[in-house]
Biopython code that builds the backbone (N, CA, C, O; Angstrom):
import numpy as np
from Bio.PDB.StructureBuilder import StructureBuilder

atoms = [
    (1, "MET", "N", (-18.131, 14.717, -5.279)),
    (1, "MET", "CA", (-17.078, 14.369, -6.211)),
    (1, "MET", "C", (-15.761, 14.085, -5.486)),
    (1, "MET", "O", (-15.021, 13.182, -5.874)),
    (2, "ALA", "N", (-15.470, 14.852, -4.435)),
    (2, "ALA", "CA", (-14.217, 14.664, -3.702)),
    (2, "ALA", "C", (-14.204, 13.311, -2.997)),
    (2, "ALA", "O", (-13.161, 12.660, -2.919)),
    (3, "ARG", "N", (-15.347, 12.890, -2.487)),
    (3, "ARG", "CA", (-15.414, 11.582, -1.825)),
    (3, "ARG", "C", (-15.202, 10.445, -2.824)),
    (3, "ARG", "O", (-14.612, 9.419, -2.486)),
    (4, "PHE", "N", (-15.681, 10.627, -4.046)),
    (4, "PHE", "CA", (-15.492, 9.615, -5.074)),
    (4, "PHE", "C", (-14.016, 9.481, -5.429)),
    (4, "PHE", "O", (-13.509, 8.372, -5.593)),
    (5, "VAL", "N", (-13.338, 10.601, -5.544)),
    (5, "VAL", "CA", (-11.905, 10.577, -5.847)),
    (5, "VAL", "C", (-11.145, 9.914, -4.703)),
    (5, "VAL", "O", (-10.232, 9.123, -4.942)),
    (6, "ALA", "N", (-11.517, 10.233, -3.454)),
    (6, "ALA", "CA", (-10.864, 9.610, -2.300)),
    (6, "ALA", "C", (-11.112, 8.101, -2.291)),
    (6, "ALA", "O", (-10.223, 7.325, -1.941)),
    (7, "LEU", "N", (-12.304, 7.693, -2.670)),
    (7, "LEU", "CA", (-12.606, 6.261, -2.740)),
    (7, "LEU", "C", (-11.748, 5.586, -3.804)),
    (7, "LEU", "O", (-11.231, 4.493, -3.575)),
    (8, "MET", "N", (-11.593, 6.209, -4.946)),
    (8, "MET", "CA", (-10.771, 5.638, -6.014)),
    (8, "MET", "C", (-9.300, 5.570, -5.607)),
    (8, "MET", "O", (-8.581, 4.645, -5.986)),
    (9, "VAL", "N", (-8.866, 6.561, -4.831)),
    (9, "VAL", "CA", (-7.484, 6.552, -4.355)),
    (9, "VAL", "C", (-7.241, 5.335, -3.474)),
    (9, "VAL", "O", (-6.121, 4.826, -3.438)),
    (10, "LEU", "N", (-8.247, 4.858, -2.770)),
    (10, "LEU", "CA", (-8.089, 3.676, -1.928)),
    (10, "LEU", "C", (-8.426, 2.376, -2.648)),
    (10, "LEU", "O", (-7.864, 1.332, -2.314)),
    (11, "VAL", "N", (-9.324, 2.410, -3.621)),
    (11, "VAL", "CA", (-9.738, 1.179, -4.306)),
    (11, "VAL", "C", (-8.652, 0.673, -5.251)),
    (11, "VAL", "O", (-8.405, -0.531, -5.319)),
    (12, "ILE", "N", (-8.009, 1.569, -5.971)),
    (12, "ILE", "CA", (-6.997, 1.141, -6.945)),
    (12, "ILE", "C", (-5.826, 0.424, -6.264)),
    (12, "ILE", "O", (-5.441, -0.642, -6.745)),
    (13, "PRO", "N", (-5.233, 0.935, -5.176)),
    (13, "PRO", "CA", (-4.175, 0.170, -4.509)),
    (13, "PRO", "C", (-4.690, -1.137, -3.890)),
    (13, "PRO", "O", (-3.937, -2.106, -3.795)),
    (14, "ALA", "N", (-5.951, -1.177, -3.473)),
    (14, "ALA", "CA", (-6.507, -2.421, -2.940)),
    (14, "ALA", "C", (-6.600, -3.479, -4.040)),
    (14, "ALA", "O", (-6.350, -4.658, -3.789)),
    (15, "ILE", "N", (-6.950, -3.070, -5.236)),
    (15, "ILE", "CA", (-6.997, -4.011, -6.365)),
    (15, "ILE", "C", (-5.589, -4.498, -6.698)),
    (15, "ILE", "O", (-5.395, -5.679, -6.988)),
    (16, "ILE", "N", (-4.612, -3.604, -6.661)),
    (16, "ILE", "CA", (-3.218, -3.990, -6.922)),
    (16, "ILE", "C", (-2.737, -4.992, -5.871)),
    (16, "ILE", "O", (-2.085, -5.980, -6.207)),
    (17, "ALA", "N", (-3.059, -4.738, -4.596)),
    (17, "ALA", "CA", (-2.670, -5.670, -3.532)),
    (17, "ALA", "C", (-3.370, -7.010, -3.709)),
    (17, "ALA", "O", (-2.766, -8.060, -3.489)),
    (18, "GLY", "N", (-4.630, -6.983, -4.101)),
    (18, "GLY", "CA", (-5.362, -8.231, -4.354)),
    (18, "GLY", "C", (-4.769, -9.019, -5.509)),
    (18, "GLY", "O", (-4.713, -10.248, -5.461)),
    (19, "TYR", "N", (-4.328, -8.323, -6.542)),
    (19, "TYR", "CA", (-3.674, -8.993, -7.662)),
    (19, "TYR", "C", (-2.356, -9.627, -7.223)),
    (19, "TYR", "O", (-1.996, -10.709, -7.686)),
    (20, "GLY", "N", (-1.644, -8.949, -6.332)),
    (20, "GLY", "CA", (-0.406, -9.524, -5.794)),
    (20, "GLY", "C", (-0.668, -10.794, -5.019)),
    (20, "GLY", "O", (0.089, -11.758, -5.134)),
    (21, "ILE", "N", (-1.731, -10.810, -4.228)),
    (21, "ILE", "CA", (-2.098, -12.027, -3.491)),
    (21, "ILE", "C", (-2.453, -13.141, -4.465)),
    (21, "ILE", "O", (-2.084, -14.296, -4.248)),
    (22, "LYS", "N", (-3.174, -12.802, -5.548)),
    (22, "LYS", "CA", (-3.538, -13.804, -6.551)),
    (22, "LYS", "C", (-2.300, -14.386, -7.217)),
    (22, "LYS", "O", (-2.225, -15.594, -7.443)),
    (23, "LEU", "N", (-1.325, -13.531, -7.532)),
    (23, "LEU", "CA", (-0.100, -14.031, -8.154)),
    (23, "LEU", "C", (0.639, -14.993, -7.220)),
    (23, "LEU", "O", (1.129, -16.033, -7.658)),
    (24, "MET", "N", (0.718, -14.646, -5.946)),
    (24, "MET", "CA", (1.404, -15.527, -4.997)),
    (24, "MET", "C", (0.646, -16.837, -4.821)),
    (24, "MET", "O", (1.257, -17.903, -4.735)),
    (25, "ARG", "N", (-0.680, -16.763, -4.767)),
    (25, "ARG", "CA", (-1.485, -17.980, -4.635)),
    (25, "ARG", "C", (-1.324, -18.884, -5.849)),
    (25, "ARG", "O", (-1.186, -20.099, -5.706)),
    (26, "ASP", "N", (-1.342, -18.293, -7.056)),
    (26, "ASP", "CA", (-1.162, -19.089, -8.269)),
    (26, "ASP", "C", (0.220, -19.727, -8.307)),
    (26, "ASP", "O", (0.374, -20.828, -8.838)),
    (27, "THR", "N", (1.220, -19.062, -7.759)),
    (27, "THR", "CA", (2.552, -19.649, -7.710)),
    (27, "THR", "C", (2.586, -20.850, -6.775)),
    (27, "THR", "O", (3.227, -21.856, -7.076)),
    (28, "ILE", "N", (1.896, -20.746, -5.638)),
    (28, "ILE", "CA", (1.853, -21.869, -4.703)),
    (28, "ILE", "C", (1.234, -23.102, -5.362)),
    (28, "ILE", "O", (1.683, -24.227, -5.140)),
    (29, "PHE", "N", (0.195, -22.876, -6.179)),
    (29, "PHE", "CA", (-0.466, -23.991, -6.868)),
    (29, "PHE", "C", (0.143, -24.271, -8.238)),
    (29, "PHE", "O", (-0.430, -25.028, -9.021)),
    (30, "GLN", "N", (1.287, -23.676, -8.538)),
    (30, "GLN", "CA", (2.066, -23.867, -9.761)),
    (30, "GLN", "C", (1.259, -23.584, -11.024)),
    (30, "GLN", "O", (1.263, -24.367, -11.973)),
    (31, "ILE", "N", (0.569, -22.450, -11.012)),
    (31, "ILE", "CA", (-0.151, -21.973, -12.188)),
    (31, "ILE", "C", (0.641, -20.788, -12.736)),
    (31, "ILE", "O", (0.712, -19.740, -12.094)),
    (32, "LEU", "N", (1.220, -20.944, -13.885)),
    (32, "LEU", "CA", (2.036, -19.894, -14.489)),
    (32, "LEU", "C", (1.157, -19.034, -15.388)),
    (32, "LEU", "O", (0.501, -19.555, -16.290)),
    (33, "LEU", "N", (1.134, -17.747, -15.160)),
    (33, "LEU", "CA", (0.343, -16.820, -15.953)),
    (33, "LEU", "C", (1.182, -16.268, -17.094)),
    (33, "LEU", "O", (2.409, -16.371, -17.083)),
    (34, "PHE", "N", (0.509, -15.681, -18.084)),
    (34, "PHE", "CA", (1.144, -15.307, -19.349)),
    (34, "PHE", "C", (2.352, -14.386, -19.251)),
    (34, "PHE", "O", (3.416, -14.776, -19.730)),
    (35, "PRO", "N", (2.272, -13.206, -18.672)),
    (35, "PRO", "CA", (3.423, -12.320, -18.856)),
    (35, "PRO", "C", (4.671, -12.707, -18.059)),
    (35, "PRO", "O", (5.708, -12.061, -18.212)),
    (36, "TYR", "N", (4.607, -13.725, -17.227)),
    (36, "TYR", "CA", (5.733, -14.092, -16.369)),
    (36, "TYR", "C", (6.401, -15.351, -16.922)),
    (36, "TYR", "O", (5.726, -16.352, -17.162)),
    (37, "PRO", "N", (7.726, -15.312, -17.127)),
    (37, "PRO", "CA", (8.414, -16.464, -17.705)),
    (37, "PRO", "C", (8.676, -17.600, -16.712)),
    (37, "PRO", "O", (8.885, -18.739, -17.128)),
    (38, "SER", "N", (8.669, -17.307, -15.403)),
    (38, "SER", "CA", (8.926, -18.374, -14.433)),
    (38, "SER", "C", (8.079, -18.149, -13.183)),
    (38, "SER", "O", (7.590, -17.047, -12.934)),
    (39, "LEU", "N", (7.920, -19.210, -12.407)),
    (39, "LEU", "CA", (7.126, -19.120, -11.185)),
    (39, "LEU", "C", (7.794, -18.232, -10.148)),
    (39, "LEU", "O", (7.114, -17.516, -9.412)),
    (40, "ALA", "N", (9.114, -18.273, -10.083)),
    (40, "ALA", "CA", (9.822, -17.442, -9.110)),
    (40, "ALA", "C", (9.612, -15.958, -9.409)),
    (40, "ALA", "O", (9.374, -15.170, -8.493)),
    (41, "LEU", "N", (9.696, -15.578, -10.664)),
    (41, "LEU", "CA", (9.476, -14.185, -11.052)),
    (41, "LEU", "C", (8.024, -13.774, -10.786)),
    (41, "LEU", "O", (7.761, -12.644, -10.376)),
    (42, "GLN", "N", (7.106, -14.675, -11.014)),
    (42, "GLN", "CA", (5.694, -14.401, -10.739)),
    (42, "GLN", "C", (5.468, -14.173, -9.248)),
    (42, "GLN", "O", (4.710, -13.281, -8.868)),
    (43, "PHE", "N", (6.116, -14.969, -8.400)),
    (43, "PHE", "CA", (5.972, -14.807, -6.957)),
    (43, "PHE", "C", (6.581, -13.491, -6.481)),
    (43, "PHE", "O", (6.004, -12.809, -5.634)),
    (44, "ILE", "N", (7.738, -13.136, -7.019)),
    (44, "ILE", "CA", (8.380, -11.875, -6.641)),
    (44, "ILE", "C", (7.516, -10.688, -7.069)),
    (44, "ILE", "O", (7.375, -9.720, -6.322)),
    (45, "ALA", "N", (6.939, -10.761, -8.265)),
    (45, "ALA", "CA", (6.038, -9.694, -8.717)),
    (45, "ALA", "C", (4.818, -9.608, -7.805)),
    (45, "ALA", "O", (4.346, -8.513, -7.502)),
    (46, "GLY", "N", (4.309, -10.754, -7.369)),
    (46, "GLY", "CA", (3.174, -10.760, -6.447)),
    (46, "GLY", "C", (3.511, -10.097, -5.124)),
    (46, "GLY", "O", (2.704, -9.336, -4.589)),
    (47, "ILE", "N", (4.690, -10.376, -4.590)),
    (47, "ILE", "CA", (5.111, -9.737, -3.332)),
    (47, "ILE", "C", (5.232, -8.228, -3.526)),
    (47, "ILE", "O", (4.809, -7.455, -2.666)),
    (48, "ILE", "N", (5.804, -7.808, -4.645)),
    (48, "ILE", "CA", (5.969, -6.374, -4.901)),
    (48, "ILE", "C", (4.613, -5.685, -5.025)),
    (48, "ILE", "O", (4.405, -4.623, -4.439)),
    (49, "PHE", "N", (3.688, -6.278, -5.784)),
    (49, "PHE", "CA", (2.355, -5.686, -5.925)),
    (49, "PHE", "C", (1.636, -5.626, -4.585)),
    (49, "PHE", "O", (1.012, -4.616, -4.259)),
    (50, "PHE", "N", (1.720, -6.694, -3.811)),
    (50, "PHE", "CA", (1.046, -6.715, -2.521)),
    (50, "PHE", "C", (1.609, -5.656, -1.583)),
    (50, "PHE", "O", (0.851, -4.901, -0.975)),
    (51, "LEU", "N", (2.921, -5.595, -1.463)),
    (51, "LEU", "CA", (3.540, -4.621, -0.560)),
    (51, "LEU", "C", (3.297, -3.179, -1.014)),
    (51, "LEU", "O", (3.106, -2.294, -0.180)),
    (52, "ALA", "N", (3.302, -2.940, -2.313)),
    (52, "ALA", "CA", (3.053, -1.587, -2.817)),
    (52, "ALA", "C", (1.630, -1.136, -2.492)),
    (52, "ALA", "O", (1.429, -0.027, -1.998)),
    (53, "GLY", "N", (0.655, -1.981, -2.765)),
    (53, "GLY", "CA", (-0.734, -1.621, -2.482)),
    (53, "GLY", "C", (-1.005, -1.490, -1.003)),
    (53, "GLY", "O", (-1.678, -0.557, -0.566)),
    (54, "PHE", "N", (-0.478, -2.430, -0.226)),
    (54, "PHE", "CA", (-0.709, -2.429, 1.223)),
    (54, "PHE", "C", (-0.046, -1.227, 1.884)),
    (54, "PHE", "O", (-0.633, -0.606, 2.770)),
    (55, "SER", "N", (1.174, -0.893, 1.461)),
    (55, "SER", "CA", (1.865, 0.241, 2.074)),
    (55, "SER", "C", (1.219, 1.566, 1.684)),
    (55, "SER", "O", (1.202, 2.499, 2.487)),
    (56, "PHE", "N", (0.687, 1.666, 0.466)),
    (56, "PHE", "CA", (-0.001, 2.890, 0.079)),
    (56, "PHE", "C", (-1.249, 3.104, 0.922)),
    (56, "PHE", "O", (-1.490, 4.213, 1.398)),
    (57, "ILE", "N", (-2.037, 2.065, 1.110)),
    (57, "ILE", "CA", (-3.242, 2.179, 1.933)),
    (57, "ILE", "C", (-2.866, 2.500, 3.378)),
    (57, "ILE", "O", (-3.489, 3.358, 4.005)),
    (58, "GLY", "N", (-1.861, 1.823, 3.903)),
    (58, "GLY", "CA", (-1.423, 2.103, 5.274)),
    (58, "GLY", "C", (-0.915, 3.518, 5.441)),
    (58, "GLY", "O", (-1.214, 4.166, 6.445)),
    (59, "GLY", "N", (-0.155, 4.010, 4.482)),
    (59, "GLY", "CA", (0.339, 5.383, 4.537)),
    (59, "GLY", "C", (-0.780, 6.398, 4.433)),
    (59, "GLY", "O", (-0.751, 7.430, 5.103)),
    (60, "PHE", "N", (-1.764, 6.113, 3.599)),
    (60, "PHE", "CA", (-2.904, 7.013, 3.456)),
    (60, "PHE", "C", (-3.677, 7.116, 4.771)),
    (60, "PHE", "O", (-4.032, 8.214, 5.199)),
    (61, "ILE", "N", (-3.935, 5.984, 5.405)),
    (61, "ILE", "CA", (-4.665, 5.983, 6.676)),
    (61, "ILE", "C", (-3.838, 6.642, 7.770)),
    (61, "ILE", "O", (-4.378, 7.395, 8.581)),
    (62, "PHE", "N", (-2.533, 6.372, 7.805)),
    (62, "PHE", "CA", (-1.668, 6.986, 8.806)),
    (62, "PHE", "C", (-1.636, 8.502, 8.641)),
    (62, "PHE", "O", (-1.722, 9.224, 9.634)),
    (63, "TYR", "N", (-1.516, 8.998, 7.415)),
    (63, "TYR", "CA", (-1.487, 10.435, 7.165)),
    (63, "TYR", "C", (-2.801, 11.081, 7.591)),
    (63, "TYR", "O", (-2.801, 12.147, 8.208)),
    (64, "ARG", "N", (-3.926, 10.434, 7.261)),
    (64, "ARG", "CA", (-5.233, 10.978, 7.631)),
    (64, "ARG", "C", (-5.408, 11.021, 9.141)),
    (64, "ARG", "O", (-5.895, 12.013, 9.682)),
    (65, "ASP", "N", (-5.015, 9.954, 9.823)),
    (65, "ASP", "CA", (-5.151, 9.920, 11.276)),
    (65, "ASP", "C", (-4.203, 10.906, 11.952)),
    (65, "ASP", "O", (-4.554, 11.487, 12.978)),
    (66, "ARG", "N", (-3.011, 11.104, 11.396)),
    (66, "ARG", "CA", (-2.084, 12.087, 11.960)),
    (66, "ARG", "C", (-2.668, 13.487, 11.829)),
    (66, "ARG", "O", (-2.553, 14.306, 12.742)),
    (67, "LYS", "N", (-3.292, 13.755, 10.692)),
    (67, "LYS", "CA", (-3.900, 15.065, 10.468)),
    (67, "LYS", "C", (-5.051, 15.310, 11.451)),
    (67, "LYS", "O", (-5.258, 16.438, 11.896)),
    (68, "ASN", "N", (-5.799, 14.253, 11.787)),
    (68, "ASN", "CA", (-6.924, 14.378, 12.711)),
    (68, "ASN", "C", (-6.519, 14.204, 14.171)),
    (68, "ASN", "O", (-7.368, 14.327, 15.054)),
    (69, "GLY", "N", (-5.247, 13.922, 14.451)),
    (69, "GLY", "CA", (-4.761, 13.792, 15.823)),
    (69, "GLY", "C", (-5.197, 12.510, 16.511)),
    (69, "GLY", "O", (-5.403, 12.505, 17.724)),
    (70, "LYS", "N", (-5.341, 11.425, 15.766)),
    (70, "LYS", "CA", (-5.815, 10.161, 16.336)),
    (70, "LYS", "C", (-4.721, 9.102, 16.432)),
    (70, "LYS", "O", (-5.024, 7.909, 16.427)),
    (71, "ILE", "N", (-3.477, 9.508, 16.518)),
    (71, "ILE", "CA", (-2.395, 8.535, 16.594)),
    (71, "ILE", "C", (-1.665, 8.676, 17.919)),
    (71, "ILE", "O", (-1.874, 9.639, 18.657)),
    (72, "ALA", "N", (-0.817, 7.719, 18.207)),
    (72, "ALA", "CA", (-0.057, 7.722, 19.458)),
    (72, "ALA", "C", (0.894, 8.924, 19.497)),
    (72, "ALA", "O", (1.346, 9.397, 18.453)),
    (73, "PRO", "N", (1.191, 9.410, 20.691)),
    (73, "PRO", "CA", (2.058, 10.605, 20.802)),
    (73, "PRO", "C", (3.429, 10.438, 20.160)),
    (73, "PRO", "O", (3.989, 11.418, 19.669)),
    (74, "LYS", "N", (3.985, 9.233, 20.147)),
    (74, "LYS", "CA", (5.329, 9.078, 19.580)),
    (74, "LYS", "C", (5.350, 9.240, 18.057)),
    (74, "LYS", "O", (6.417, 9.445, 17.479)),
    (75, "PHE", "N", (4.188, 9.153, 17.396)),
    (75, "PHE", "CA", (4.132, 9.320, 15.942)),
    (75, "PHE", "C", (3.690, 10.714, 15.524)),
    (75, "PHE", "O", (3.646, 11.016, 14.332)),
    (76, "ARG", "N", (3.364, 11.562, 16.483)),
    (76, "ARG", "CA", (2.921, 12.907, 16.145)),
    (76, "ARG", "C", (4.111, 13.756, 15.709)),
    (76, "ARG", "O", (5.242, 13.542, 16.145)),
    (77, "LYS", "N", (3.831, 14.718, 14.842)),
    (77, "LYS", "CA", (4.884, 15.637, 14.414)),
    (77, "LYS", "C", (5.262, 16.545, 15.551)),
    (77, "LYS", "O", (4.405, 17.053, 16.274)),
    (78, "LYS", "N", (6.548, 16.746, 15.703)),
    (78, "LYS", "CA", (7.026, 17.661, 16.722)),
    (78, "LYS", "C", (6.940, 19.070, 16.180)),
    (78, "LYS", "O", (7.261, 19.296, 15.013)),
    (79, "PRO", "N", (6.517, 20.022, 16.989)),
    (79, "PRO", "CA", (6.475, 21.402, 16.489)),
    (79, "PRO", "C", (7.877, 21.909, 16.179)),
    (79, "PRO", "O", (8.825, 21.684, 16.932)),
    (80, "GLU", "N", (7.974, 22.590, 15.061)),
    (80, "GLU", "CA", (9.279, 23.111, 14.657)),
    (80, "GLU", "C", (9.666, 24.268, 15.553)),
    (80, "GLU", "O", (8.866, 25.169, 15.807)),
    (81, "GLN", "N", (10.887, 24.236, 16.025)),
    (81, "GLN", "CA", (11.369, 25.302, 16.892)),
    (81, "GLN", "C", (12.079, 26.352, 16.044)),
    (81, "GLN", "O", (12.830, 26.030, 15.124)),
    (82, "LYS", "N", (11.821, 27.612, 16.376)),
    (82, "LYS", "CA", (12.460, 28.693, 15.639)),
    (82, "LYS", "C", (13.867, 28.933, 16.197)),
    (82, "LYS", "O", (14.097, 28.867, 17.404)),
    (83, "GLU", "N", (14.775, 29.206, 15.303)),
    (83, "GLU", "CA", (16.149, 29.463, 15.744)),
    (83, "GLU", "C", (16.237, 30.852, 16.329)),
    (83, "GLU", "O", (15.658, 31.807, 15.810)),
    (84, "GLN", "N", (16.973, 30.945, 17.417)),
    (84, "GLN", "CA", (17.176, 32.246, 18.035)),
    (84, "GLN", "C", (18.508, 32.809, 17.557)),
    (84, "GLN", "O", (19.536, 32.133, 17.581)),
    (85, "THR", "N", (18.460, 34.050, 17.127)),
    (85, "THR", "CA", (19.702, 34.661, 16.649)),
    (85, "THR", "C", (20.123, 35.799, 17.525)),
    (85, "THR", "O", (21.150, 36.428, 17.269)),
]
sb = StructureBuilder()
sb.init_structure("model")
sb.init_model(0)
sb.init_chain("A")
sb.init_seg("    ")
for serial, (resi, resn, name, xyz) in enumerate(atoms, 1):
    if name == "N":
        sb.init_residue(resn, " ", resi, " ")
    sb.init_atom(name, np.array(xyz, "f"), 0.0, 1.0, " ", f" {name:<3s}", serial, name[0])
structure = sb.get_structure()
């Protein structure tokens, strides 16, 4: 069950990013879809959907790899130092 939830966490943002790509592609070919009043607004919505989905997937993978220690040393968390009193 946990693997299914993890899969859904990655599939839903991928669908959102794919929809953003579709909106941008339709704008290039001047196809105006229903909820958008202009092509410019449709293109901006497509960029927002694409960046939101892509950044969520990238952040999820980055967090997982950081937890497993598979990232470059400059991106690793620095150990917190205790204050001396």
